[in-house]
C-alpha positions as CSV (number, residue, x, y, z in Angstrom):
1,M,-113.9,106.8,46.8
2,G,-111.0,107.3,49.2
3,K,-111.1,107.2,53.0
4,R,-113.3,110.0,54.3
5,L,-111.7,112.5,56.7
6,V,-113.5,115.3,58.7
7,I,-110.9,117.9,59.6
8,A,-111.5,120.5,62.3
9,L,-109.2,123.5,61.9
10,G,-108.1,125.3,65.1
11,G,-107.9,129.1,65.5
12,N,-104.2,129.0,64.7
13,A,-105.1,128.1,61.1
14,L,-107.0,131.5,60.7
15,G,-106.0,135.1,61.4
16,N,-107.5,137.9,63.5
17,S,-108.1,140.1,60.4
18,P,-109.0,139.4,56.8
19,K,-105.5,140.4,55.6
20,E,-103.7,138.1,58.2
21,Q,-106.2,135.3,57.4
22,L,-105.5,135.4,53.7
23,E,-101.8,134.8,54.4
24,L,-102.4,132.0,57.0
25,V,-104.8,130.0,54.9
26,K,-102.1,129.5,52.3
27,E,-100.4,127.1,54.7
28,T,-103.7,125.6,55.8
29,A,-104.5,124.9,52.1
30,S,-101.2,123.2,51.6
31,T,-101.9,120.8,54.5
32,I,-105.4,120.0,53.2
33,V,-104.2,119.4,49.6
34,D,-101.4,117.2,51.0
35,L,-104.2,115.0,52.3
36,V,-106.2,115.1,49.1
37,E,-103.0,114.1,47.3
38,E,-102.7,111.1,49.7
39,G,-106.1,109.9,48.4
40,Y,-108.4,111.1,51.2
41,D,-111.9,112.6,50.7
42,V,-111.6,115.8,52.8
43,V,-114.4,117.7,54.6
44,V,-113.2,120.8,56.5
45,G,-114.8,122.4,59.6
46,H,-113.4,125.5,61.2
47,G,-113.7,127.9,64.2
48,N,-114.7,131.6,63.9
49,G,-114.2,132.9,67.5
50,P,-112.1,136.1,66.6
51,Q,-113.9,136.6,63.3
52,V,-117.5,136.5,64.7
53,G,-116.5,138.8,67.5
54,M,-115.0,141.3,65.0
55,V,-118.2,141.3,62.8
56,N,-120.5,141.6,65.9
57,L,-118.4,144.4,67.3
58,A,-118.3,146.3,64.0
59,F,-122.0,146.4,63.7
60,E,-122.4,147.1,67.4
61,N,-120.0,150.1,67.4
62,S,-121.5,151.5,64.2
63,H,-125.0,151.2,65.6
64,N,-124.0,152.8,68.9
65,K,-122.2,155.7,67.2
66,T,-124.5,156.6,64.4
67,G,-127.8,154.8,65.0
68,G,-128.0,154.5,61.2
69,T,-126.6,151.0,61.0
70,P,-128.9,148.2,62.2
71,E,-127.9,145.9,65.0
72,M,-126.9,142.5,63.5
73,P,-128.5,139.4,65.1
74,F,-125.8,136.9,66.2
75,P,-126.9,134.0,63.9
76,E,-126.4,136.4,60.9
77,C,-122.9,137.4,62.2
78,G,-122.1,133.6,62.2
79,A,-123.4,133.3,58.6
80,M,-121.2,136.2,57.5
81,T,-118.1,134.7,59.0
82,Q,-118.9,131.3,57.4
83,G,-119.1,133.1,54.1
84,Y,-115.9,135.1,54.2
85,I,-113.8,132.4,55.9
86,G,-115.1,129.9,53.4
87,Y,-114.2,132.2,50.5
88,H,-110.6,132.5,51.8
89,L,-110.3,128.7,52.2
90,Q,-111.9,128.1,48.7
91,Q,-109.5,130.5,47.1
92,S,-106.4,129.0,48.8
93,I,-107.3,125.4,48.4
94,G,-108.4,125.8,44.8
95,R,-105.2,127.6,43.9
96,E,-103.1,124.9,45.6
97,L,-105.0,122.1,43.9
98,K,-104.5,123.8,40.5
99,R,-100.8,124.3,41.2
100,R,-100.4,120.6,41.8
101,G,-102.5,119.6,38.7
102,I,-105.3,118.1,40.7
103,D,-108.8,118.6,39.1
104,K,-111.1,118.9,42.1
105,P,-113.9,121.4,43.0
106,V,-114.0,123.2,46.3
107,A,-117.3,124.5,47.9
108,T,-118.4,126.2,51.1
109,V,-121.8,125.2,52.5
110,I,-123.4,127.8,54.8
111,T,-124.4,125.3,57.5
112,Q,-127.1,125.4,60.1
113,V,-126.6,123.1,63.1
114,E,-129.7,122.1,65.2
115,V,-129.4,122.4,68.9
116,S,-132.1,121.5,71.5
117,K,-134.3,124.3,73.0
118,D,-133.9,122.4,76.3
119,D,-130.1,122.4,76.3
120,K,-129.0,123.4,79.8
121,A,-126.5,125.8,78.2
122,F,-129.4,128.2,77.5
123,Q,-129.9,128.6,81.2
124,N,-126.1,129.2,81.7
125,P,-124.6,131.4,79.0
126,T,-120.8,131.2,79.2
127,K,-119.3,132.4,75.9
128,P,-118.3,136.1,75.9
129,I,-118.8,138.1,72.7
130,G,-118.7,141.7,71.5
131,S,-117.8,145.0,73.3
132,F,-116.7,145.7,76.9
133,Y,-119.1,147.9,78.8
134,T,-119.2,149.6,82.2
135,K,-121.6,148.1,84.8
136,Q,-124.1,150.9,84.3
137,E,-124.0,150.5,80.5
138,A,-124.4,146.7,80.7
139,E,-127.3,147.0,83.1
140,R,-129.1,149.5,80.7
141,I,-128.6,147.3,77.6
142,A,-129.7,144.2,79.6
143,A,-132.9,146.0,80.6
144,E,-133.5,147.0,77.0
145,T,-132.6,143.8,75.2
146,G,-132.7,140.9,77.8
147,Y,-129.1,140.1,77.0
148,T,-127.0,138.5,79.8
149,F,-123.7,140.3,80.8
150,V,-120.8,139.1,83.0
151,E,-117.7,140.8,84.3
152,D,-114.8,139.6,82.1
153,A,-111.3,139.4,83.7
154,G,-111.4,142.9,85.2
155,R,-111.8,144.6,81.8
156,G,-115.5,145.4,81.9
157,Y,-118.8,143.7,81.3
158,R,-119.5,141.7,78.1
159,R,-122.5,139.9,76.7
160,V,-122.4,136.1,77.0
161,V,-124.2,133.6,74.9
162,P,-124.9,129.9,75.4
163,S,-122.7,127.1,73.9
164,P,-125.2,124.2,73.3
165,I,-124.4,120.7,72.1
166,P,-125.0,120.0,68.4
167,V,-127.8,117.6,67.7
168,S,-127.8,117.4,63.9
169,I,-126.4,119.0,60.7
170,V,-129.3,120.6,58.7
171,E,-127.5,120.5,55.4
172,L,-126.0,117.0,55.8
173,D,-127.5,115.7,52.6
174,V,-126.0,118.6,50.6
175,V,-122.5,117.9,52.1
176,E,-122.9,114.1,51.4
177,T,-123.8,114.8,47.8
178,L,-120.9,117.1,47.2
179,V,-118.4,114.7,48.9
180,R,-119.7,111.8,46.7
181,K,-119.0,114.0,43.6
182,G,-115.4,114.5,44.7
183,T,-115.7,118.0,46.1
184,V,-113.5,119.3,49.0
185,V,-116.3,120.7,51.2
186,I,-116.0,123.5,53.8
187,T,-118.9,123.2,56.3
188,V,-120.0,123.7,60.0
189,G,-118.0,126.9,60.0
190,G,-117.7,128.3,63.5
191,G,-119.5,125.2,64.7
192,G,-122.4,126.0,62.4
193,I,-125.2,128.6,62.8
194,P,-127.2,127.4,65.8
195,V,-130.9,126.8,65.1
196,V,-133.8,125.3,67.0
197,K,-136.9,123.6,65.7
198,S,-139.8,126.1,65.6
199,E,-143.2,125.4,64.0
200,G,-141.9,122.6,61.8
201,W,-138.8,124.4,60.6
202,Y,-135.6,126.1,62.0
203,E,-135.0,129.4,63.7
204,G,-131.6,130.9,64.5
205,V,-130.6,131.5,68.1
206,A,-127.9,133.6,69.8
207,A,-125.3,130.9,70.7
208,V,-121.9,129.6,69.7
209,I,-121.4,125.9,69.1
210,D,-118.0,124.5,69.8
211,K,-116.4,123.8,66.4
212,D,-114.8,120.5,67.6
213,R,-118.1,119.2,68.8
214,A,-119.8,120.2,65.6
215,S,-117.0,118.5,63.6
216,S,-117.5,115.4,65.7
217,R,-121.2,115.3,65.0
218,L,-120.5,115.8,61.3
219,A,-117.9,113.0,61.2
220,L,-120.5,110.6,62.9
221,D,-123.3,111.6,60.5
222,L,-121.2,111.4,57.4
223,H,-119.8,108.0,58.5
224,A,-116.3,109.4,58.2
225,D,-113.3,107.0,58.6
226,M,-111.6,109.4,60.9
227,L,-112.1,112.7,62.8
228,V,-108.9,114.8,62.6
229,I,-108.6,117.8,65.0
230,L,-105.7,120.1,64.0
231,T,-104.4,122.4,66.7
232,A,-101.1,124.0,67.9
233,V,-99.4,121.0,69.3
234,D,-98.1,117.8,67.6
235,R,-99.4,115.5,70.3
236,V,-101.8,115.6,73.4
237,C,-99.7,115.9,76.5
238,L,-100.1,115.0,80.2
239,N,-98.8,117.5,82.7
240,Y,-98.7,120.1,79.9
241,N,-96.0,122.8,80.2
242,K,-94.6,121.2,83.4
243,P,-91.2,119.6,83.9
244,D,-92.6,116.1,83.7
245,Q,-94.7,116.8,80.5
246,C,-95.4,113.5,78.7
247,E,-96.6,113.2,75.0
248,L,-99.2,110.6,74.2
249,A,-99.0,108.7,70.9
250,E,-102.4,107.0,71.6
251,M,-105.0,106.6,74.2
252,S,-108.2,104.5,74.5
253,V,-111.5,106.1,75.3
254,A,-111.3,104.7,78.9
255,E,-107.8,106.2,79.3
256,A,-109.0,109.6,77.9
257,R,-111.9,109.7,80.4
258,K,-109.4,108.9,83.2
259,H,-107.2,111.8,82.2
260,I,-110.2,114.1,82.1
261,D,-111.2,113.0,85.6
262,E,-107.6,113.9,86.7
263,K,-108.1,117.4,85.2
264,Q,-105.2,116.9,82.7
265,F,-106.8,118.9,79.9
266,A,-107.6,122.6,80.0
267,P,-111.4,123.4,79.7
268,G,-111.1,126.1,77.0
269,S,-108.3,124.3,75.1
270,M,-107.6,120.6,74.9
271,L,-110.7,119.3,76.9
272,P,-113.3,120.0,74.2
273,K,-111.0,118.4,71.6
274,V,-110.6,115.2,73.6
275,E,-114.3,115.1,74.5
276,S,-115.2,115.5,70.9
277,C,-112.9,112.7,69.9
278,I,-114.5,110.4,72.5
279,A,-118.0,111.3,71.3
280,Y,-117.0,110.3,67.8
281,V,-115.0,107.1,68.6
282,E,-117.4,105.5,71.0
283,N,-120.3,105.9,68.6
284,T,-118.6,104.3,65.6
285,E,-117.6,100.7,64.9
286,N,-114.0,101.1,63.8
287,G,-113.6,104.9,63.7
288,Q,-110.5,106.6,65.1
289,A,-109.8,110.2,66.0
290,L,-106.5,112.0,65.7
291,I,-105.3,115.2,67.4
292,T,-102.2,116.8,65.9
293,S,-100.7,120.1,64.6
294,L,-101.7,121.7,61.3
295,H,-98.1,121.4,60.0
296,R,-97.7,117.7,60.6
297,A,-101.1,116.3,59.6
298,K,-99.7,114.2,56.7
299,E,-97.0,112.6,59.0
300,A,-99.6,112.0,61.7
301,L,-101.9,110.1,59.3
302,R,-98.9,107.9,58.5
303,G,-98.4,107.2,62.2
304,E,-95.3,109.3,62.6
305,T,-96.7,111.8,65.1
306,G,-100.0,112.9,66.6
307,T,-102.3,111.3,69.2
308,I,-104.7,108.6,68.1
309,I,-107.9,108.0,70.2
310,H,-109.4,104.6,69.8
311,K,-111.9,102.3,71.5
């Protein structure tokens, strides 16, 4: 058994359409197989923001135009995107493994992630999804369905769903078994399908779990040696995009919290990544987290670039 890595793929690793995605995942697969070749056991998580919006919108538009297509509940839209993104990743990773003569299976696990019914996010939905509507249309749909709508950047009204904190990975034992058998596992796609406990089992809820937070939870529960968050930049920066921008090769949990208090990290971008790393590192004995770019993951794991977060 090699060192166990949980890798969270950022949106830049996937496309906005199936055709674009098939091209982009070839490069993603090359990075992942580089790490397999280095001797790591690799578990892959990924986002699904554009993809789940596209699936949701397609069903919504078809239903509104024809009435013949059923509306698709949001958890099912998440499951669909886990399936087709997983398929693309399986295809590309499998092909790259074969090209390099590495005999390793690749599998996608359609993953449910438990969240708490009492999570405050359910009282404050913030994640916009689906179509834009006029104020009147939004009010009518809200009255019919109970959905929450907000005005989005002057472009109209959109439905918003909660973004709760992941509590546990329902299919964790399945993932663990596959990893032990040497499989490259793709899991917690889009942060996982959010479910809550209901009458002794699980029930899907309309929500979006942040994929970095879900990957952090997965890394903890799988006892991974490292959480690796792949994004668009080689290193985390202070004063990002300013004349005095400064790259960080490492930071302790305490330093990371200080930078968060100083509002150094953008809420929709670097902040959840750093917070996810903190959640993982401070709950492990010797675990470290790494934030770097997709293209330089191998160099970052050798200490040549990237930002390491440690205790």
